[in-house]
N, C-alpha and C positions, 0 to 999 in steps of 0.2 A: 611447072609452067602452066598447065591447064588451070590450076587454081588461081594463078595470077591473072590469066585472061578472064576467068569468070568474075573475079573481084573487080576488074576494070569495067566489065560490062555492067555489073550491078551499080558501080559508082556512076558511070555515065548515064545509065537509065534514070538514076535519081536526080540528075541535073537537067533532064529534058523537061521543058515547060509544058505542063498539061493545061490546055485551055479549059475555061469554065464551060460546063455543059450549057447548051443552048435551050431556051424555052421552046419546046416543040409544040406545045398546046397551051393556050390561054383561055380559061373559061369566060363566059359572059358575066357581066357585072351582077345580073340577077342571080346567077348560080352561086356566086360568092356571098351575096346578101342572104340567100336562102340557107347557106351553111352556117352563117353567124346566127341567124334566127333559130335554126335547128339546135345549135349548142345552147342557146338561151333557154329553150324549152326542155332540152335533154337533162340539164343539171339543175336540180331544184333544192338540194340540201347538201351539206358537207359537215362531217365530223372528223376533225383532224388535230394533230399536234403541229404547232407552228413556231419556228424560230423567226422572230420578228425584230427588225431593226428600223427605227424611225428617226429621221433627221428633220428637225425644224430649225431653219436658220443655221446656227453653228452648234446647236444642241443635239446630242446623239443619245437615243434611248433604246438599248437592246433589252429584249425580254424573251421568255419562253411562254407560249400561250397554248391553251386548250380551247379550240374554236368549235362552236356549233352555229351553223347558219341554215336558215330555212326561209326561202322566198315566200312572200315578198319582203317581209320586214321583221322577222324574228331572228334574234341573235343572242349569243352568250359567249363571253370570254372569261377565262380564269387566267390571270396574269401572274407569273412568277419571276423573281429576279434570278441572277446568275447562280445563286446558292440554293435555288429551289424553294425559296420562301414566298408565300402568297402575299402579293401586293394589292390585288384588286380582283373583285368579282363583279361582273356587269351582266345583267340579263334583261332582255326586253321581249315581250310577247306581241309587240306592235302597238300596244295601248299603254301598258304600265312598264316603267323602267325602275329596276331595283339595282342598287349599287352598294357593295360592301368595300369600304376603304380600310385596309389593314396596315396603313403606314403610320398610325399613331397608336398610343396605348392609353385607353382602350381604343379599338377601332370605331368607325362610324358607319351607320347604315342609313341610306337614303332611299326614298320611294316617292314616285310621282309620275306625271305624264311622260310618255316616251316621245317628247318633242325634240325637234332639231336642236334647240338651245340646250336642253338637258343632256342629250347625247354628246353634243360637241364639247361639253365640259370635260369629258373623260376620253372620248375617242380622238378628239383633236384633228379630225379630218372634215373639212368644210364641204361635205356632200350629204345629200339626203340619204337616209339609211337604205331606201330601195335602190338607189344608184350604186351605193357602196357594195351592197350584196350582189348586184348584177355584175359588177366588175370582178368581185372575188369568186363568183360562180361561173366565170368564163362566158359571160354573155353581155358584153358592153352595150349600153343602149345606143341605138342608131338615131341620128338626127333626121328630122324631116328634110327632104332634099328634092331638088328639081333636076339636078344633073349628076352624072356619074362618069368617071374617067379611070381607065386602067393604064398604069405604066409598069414597066419591068426593069429591074437592074440585074446584076449577075445572080444574086441569091434571093431577092425579095420582089414580090409582086405587090403593088400598092393600088388599092381601090380608093379613089377620092370622091367623097360625096359633098356637093355644094348646095347650101340651103339659103334661107332668107338672111338679110342683114349681115352679109359677109361671113356667115357661119360655115364651117368646113370640118369634115371628119376624114381622117385617113385610116384605112384598115390595111394592116400589113400581113401578108401571107408568105409562108415558106414554099419550097418546091413541091411539098406534098399538099399544098393548098390548105394548110392548117393556119388558123389565125394566130399570129405571134405578137401582135401589137396593135394599138389603137391610139390615135392622136385627135384631140379636139382643139379647134382654133376659132377665134373671133378675129376676122381680118388676118393679119400676119402674126397675131399673138397666140401662142400655144398656152392653153390654160390647164390642160389635163392630158396625161399620157399613161398608158399601162402597157407592160410587156409581159409575155407569157413564155415560159421555157420548161424543159424537162417533161416530156409527155410519156408516161409509162404505157406500154403496149396494151395493158389489160383494160384501161378505160379512157385513155387519151385526154385525161384531165391534167392541166399543167400543175407541176409540183413546185414551181418557182414563179412568183408573181411580184412585179414591181409597179408601184403607183407613184406618179410624179405630178406635183402641182407647182410649176415653176414660179407663178406669181406669188404664191404663199411660201415658197422655198421649203416645200414639204416633199420628202421622199420616204416611201415605205417599201421595205422588202420582206417578203414572206417566203420561207422555205418550208413546205408542207411535208409531213411524214405521217405514217399510220393513218392515212386518210381513207374515209369511207364516203362515197358519193351516193346520193339518192337513197340514203338510209332513213329508216323511220326514226324520228326523234320525238319522244314523248313531250307533249305540251308543258308538263310540269317542269321540265328542265329549263324552260325560258322564264322562270321566276325564281326568286330567292327568298329564303326565310331569314330573318335577322338572327344572329347568334344570341345565345342566352345572355340576358342582362345588358344588352345594347339596345337603346331606344331607337324607334323609327323617326327619322327627321325628314322634313320637306326640303326640296332643293332650294338653295338660296336664290333670291331674285337677282 
């Protein structure tokens, strides 16, 4: 009988509605902005393996990548398909862009200026490389603003920044006041969003990042593993040498 009573108590306790915890303390807007700026300064480089899925319109491109990122504008990615075969190597030291395409026989090797146009041919994300690296290194750029406003819901605190020409930015924080998302608007139109999840205790750097560009119908999801933050990356790793017997080509106009 005692077991029956205990089981009933456990069952009933599971049915009791537990109200959401109340926000007992809300920081000032400047404190939250300072925390975002601190993150931007704290994380300057990343060496990681990334499971990447990219959707453009109705096209879906999954890949496995080895990423090297160094602020403000150095990057390298080695892209493999699902079978572990190398598809693409791309490296930029901020001035020179080198790309090895291994999707034809023989492969093709390009070298030229690290311009927005040349990077976009392969990265397919319409962002300046400095902005892309800032988003990936957990330091989304802040807009110039004249007003700030804080609102809270059950689980999220939102800091809204209002700037010139109807520009607006929303910064989303969880109950630990960690930045978990950022939204950019022109008027009512959202043109860029990023979400951050999975924060390991050792460095609090997000292991799951999602970038969305609704107007271009672009979505990118990265699941990071084996990551090293603020590690020293040798400059030579941001350049590529052409494989033997493959000529160096200029990027097409």
